[in-house]
C-alpha positions as CSV (number, residue, x, y, z in Angstrom):
1,M,65.3,-23.3,-15.2
2,T,63.7,-24.3,-18.6
3,A,66.5,-25.8,-20.9
4,F,66.6,-24.4,-24.6
5,T,65.6,-26.2,-27.3
6,I,66.4,-26.8,-31.1
7,T,65.7,-29.1,-33.9
8,A,68.1,-30.0,-36.9
9,D,65.2,-28.4,-38.9
10,T,65.3,-25.0,-37.2
11,L,69.4,-25.2,-37.7
12,A,68.9,-25.5,-41.2
13,A,66.3,-23.2,-41.4
14,D,68.5,-20.6,-39.8
15,G,71.4,-21.3,-42.0
16,A,73.8,-23.6,-40.7
17,C,75.6,-26.1,-43.0
18,A,74.5,-29.0,-44.4
19,E,77.2,-31.1,-42.8
20,Q,76.6,-29.6,-39.6
21,V,72.9,-30.2,-39.6
22,A,73.9,-33.9,-40.8
23,L,76.1,-34.4,-38.0
24,V,72.4,-33.0,-35.5
25,R,70.2,-35.4,-37.4
26,E,73.1,-38.8,-36.8
27,H,73.4,-38.1,-33.3
28,F,70.6,-36.2,-32.1
29,G,67.9,-37.4,-34.6
30,D,65.2,-34.8,-36.3
31,G,63.4,-34.1,-32.4
32,P,63.9,-31.7,-29.8
33,I,67.1,-31.4,-28.6
34,R,67.5,-29.8,-24.7
35,C,70.9,-27.9,-25.0
36,T,71.8,-28.4,-22.0
37,A,75.7,-28.3,-20.6
38,R,76.0,-32.2,-21.3
39,T,74.2,-32.2,-24.5
40,L,75.9,-29.3,-25.8
41,T,79.5,-31.0,-24.6
42,K,78.5,-34.2,-26.4
43,A,78.1,-32.1,-29.4
44,A,81.0,-30.4,-29.1
45,R,83.4,-33.3,-28.9
46,L,81.3,-34.8,-32.1
47,G,82.2,-32.1,-34.3
48,I,79.1,-30.1,-33.9
49,S,80.2,-26.1,-33.8
50,V,77.9,-25.4,-30.8
51,S,78.9,-22.0,-30.5
52,W,76.6,-21.2,-33.3
53,L,74.0,-21.2,-31.2
54,V,75.2,-18.0,-29.5
55,R,72.6,-16.2,-32.1
56,Y,70.0,-17.8,-30.0
57,I,71.0,-16.4,-26.6
58,P,68.2,-13.8,-25.3
59,A,69.9,-10.1,-25.6
60,E,69.7,-10.0,-21.7
61,N,72.0,-13.2,-21.3
62,R,74.6,-12.3,-24.1
63,R,76.8,-10.5,-21.4
64,A,77.2,-12.9,-19.2
65,Y,77.5,-15.0,-21.6
66,Y,80.7,-12.9,-22.9
67,E,82.1,-12.6,-19.7
68,A,81.9,-16.4,-18.5
69,T,83.8,-17.3,-21.9
70,A,86.1,-14.6,-22.2
71,P,89.0,-16.5,-21.4
72,A,88.4,-19.4,-23.5
73,R,88.4,-16.9,-26.5
74,K,91.1,-15.4,-25.7
75,A,93.6,-18.5,-25.4
76,Y,91.6,-19.8,-28.8
77,D,92.3,-16.2,-30.3
78,E,96.2,-16.5,-29.3
79,A,96.0,-20.3,-30.4
80,T,95.1,-19.9,-33.8
81,A,96.4,-16.4,-34.6
82,T,99.4,-17.8,-36.7
83,A,97.4,-19.9,-38.8
84,R,95.0,-17.8,-39.1
85,K,97.7,-15.1,-40.3
86,A,99.5,-17.4,-42.8
87,Y,95.7,-18.6,-44.2
88,Y,94.8,-14.9,-45.0
89,E,98.2,-14.0,-46.6
90,A,97.7,-17.7,-48.8
91,I,94.5,-16.4,-50.0
92,A,95.2,-12.9,-50.6
93,P,95.9,-13.6,-54.4
94,A,92.9,-15.6,-55.3
95,L,90.5,-12.9,-53.3
96,A,91.8,-10.1,-55.9
97,R,91.6,-11.9,-58.3
98,A,88.0,-13.2,-57.7
99,L,87.8,-9.3,-56.7
100,A,88.8,-7.9,-59.6
101,G,86.1,-9.9,-61.9
102,A,83.3,-8.5,-59.6
103,A,85.0,-4.6,-60.3
């Protein structure tokens, strides 16, 4: 199995935020990065959002990926549910004001 490779430039061109691209450049340079389990684990520990790479998974591999990661996703969703609800409630007034300006 050949590891998928990506560059900071590709991430930037595909819409990754500047902060994440800068972290990738800082820790992995500008050359091709082999997306192995070891490299992605290192990236995650550095604060790089590795889940963003899901967009590059070939269609035929997505189901297996989602099945393999479902328990982690469920645990994450349960752990963040209260904070997510509080966040949405806190932003609702500002969102309503901003949308009123768009009407």
